[in-house]
C-alpha positions, -999 to +999 in steps of 0.1 A: -009-537+034-039-558+023-071-562+042-063-599+046-031-592+064-048-567+087-072-594+097-043-614+111-039-605+148-003-597+157+011-615+187+045-610+204+068-639+195+080-660+224+116-663+214+142-687+229+176-674+240+199-697+221+208-670+196+240-672+176+265-644+183+290-634+156+325-635+172+339-600+180+370-611+161+350-613+128+360-586+103+331-574+081+339-578+044+308-574+023+305-537+032+341-530+021+341-542-015+343-521-046+316-496-053+289-486-028+255-501-039+234-480-063+262-455-068+295-449-085+312-442-052+343-463-048+351-474-012+384-464+004+405-495+005+411-509+040+433-538+050+417-562+076+441-551+103+430-515+100+392-520+101+388-515+139+386-479+150+412-485+176+438-492+149+456-460+138+450-453+101+464-418+095+457-417+058+420-429+061+400-404+041+368-422+028+343-405+004+311-391+018+279-404+003+242-399+009+217-410-017+193-384-030+165-410-025+165-401+012+155-365+006+122-355+023+112-391+030+091-396+061+110-429+069+144-413+067+163-391+092+170-355+081+206-346+073+228-341+104+232-304+093+195-298+099+194-277+131+160-291+140+174-327+140+185-336+175+187-374+177+191-392+210+219-416+203+219-450+220+184-444+232+148-450+222+142-417+204+105-413+204+094-442+182+128-446+166+150-472+182+186-458+182+199-485+205+223-511+191+221-548+198+259-546+200+259-523+230+267-486+232+283-472+200+307-442+199+298-407+187+325-387+169+320-352+156+283-356+161+281-389+141+274-424+153+303-447+145+299-482+131+306-507+159+323-531+135+348-505+123+357-488+091+338-495+058+355-472+033+325-448+030+312-422+054+278-407+056+247-429+056+246-441+020+211-454+011+201-462+047+173-442+062+187-438+098+219-426+111+234-452+134+216-486+136+189-495+111+169-523+126+157-552+104+140-586+110+146-618+091+121-647+093+137-681+086+108-702+077+117-739+073+102-773+065+116-808+059+121-818+023+098-848+016+091-873-011+058-892-008+055-879+027+088-892+039+118-870+048+146-869+023+180-879+038+213-865+026+233-893+010+266-883+027+256-873+062+224-894+064+207-864+081+174-851+069+173-822+044+158-790+056+143-764+032+139-727+038+119-699+021+144-679+000+136-648-020+157-633-048+164-596-042+156-571-070+186-548-062+214-574-066+198-607-078+212-624-047+191-650-028+183-640+008+159-644+037+126-625+032+133-598+057+129-561+059+131-530+081+113-526+114+090-496+112+092-470+140+071-482+169+066-517+154+075-548+173+101-572+158+075-600+158+051-579+137+079-572+112+088-608+109+053-619+100+046-588+078+078-593+057+072-630+051+036-624+040+045-595+018+075-611+001+067-648+000+029-649+000+026-617-022+007-600+006-019-628+006-030-618-028-054-647-029-078-645+000-072-673+025-100-689+045-106-680+081-089-713+093-059-705+071-056-670+086-057-685+121-031-711+111-007-684+098-013-663+130-005-694+152+025-703+131+042-670+137+033-668+173+063-688+184+098-688+170+134-696+179+157-666+179+188-675+159+207-642+159+204-606+171+231-581+161+252-565+134+249-576+098+277-575+073+255-557+048+269-540+016+248-509+024+267-503+056+288-471+061+310-457+088+280-439+102+249-461+094+246-499+095+221-528+095+213-548+126+188-577+126+168-602+146+167-635+128+140-660+140+134-695+129+097-706+124+097-743+116+068-763+101+078-798+113+050-818+096+047-795+066+010-791+071+009-754+079+029-727+061+050-754+045+021-767+024+016-734+006+028-725-028+051-695-026+044-664-047+068-634-048+055-600-038+066-566-051+097-566-029+110-599-043+121-609-078+115-646-071+107-669-042+113-707-037+118-734-011+156-740-011+176-769+004+199-758+032+235-765+020+270-753+030+276-743-006+248-717-006+258-682-016+235-657+001+231-620+008+249-605+037+257-631+064+224-650+060+243-683+055+256-680+091+220-680+104+210-710+083+240-730+095+229-724+130+193-735+121+207-767+106+227-775+138+197-769+160+173-790+139+198-818+133+197-813+095+224-818+070+246-788+061 
């Protein structure tokens, strides 16, 4: 964390309550495909009809996987076999939030069970926490402009909205510049921190005091778009990603929208990208952007 970021005072975001909810009938797919990320572990094949835990699947016998990268890391839970590890499921466990946005999840044989159902891999894979792993995704938008005027889509005649997109190192997919919520950290702090680290390269070039205040003010208020389970390829039967996605919009393009973006260490590349229905994005980030386009009256 740079000294410039520390200088930015963290405020609690005043989110609206118009958040998108993924239908309960949705079946996760990106966490059921092929090999588990960063491994040679092949997921157990599951037909859509047998994803829910309520569906009887007598032959279900997925491989167990836990990445060695989690060993002795202060940000990761100990193994469940560690006698000193006594997590408080579905509760605030010290500074670790083990509550799920989806409500109370089940515990089976001492393990938290993915509320969206089977994934074809048990254990926690590469995820640091058993159960929910909380993330935050800032959706920073501006209007596409030419000579100061908004650009209109030729088919819909609606204005074109752009968002800050980062290219992930791990899979080369384009995504929102999000990250994990640190224990004891507010979601609002994570949203601002992740955007600055990934899209502004940690404010590598020292901004002026007015620019610092502008950035602080910009992230003070946002519109919550989604809060819940994410169809992330890292999910397993016993560990999964949940996020809070918030839209921060620069309507006149004179605040964050005027800055040139510079990728930080956690991003391979960064750019302003037009919102479009044909976008192929990481996890279910496209769902969040579709909702933003609807709210802002932009083309999709």
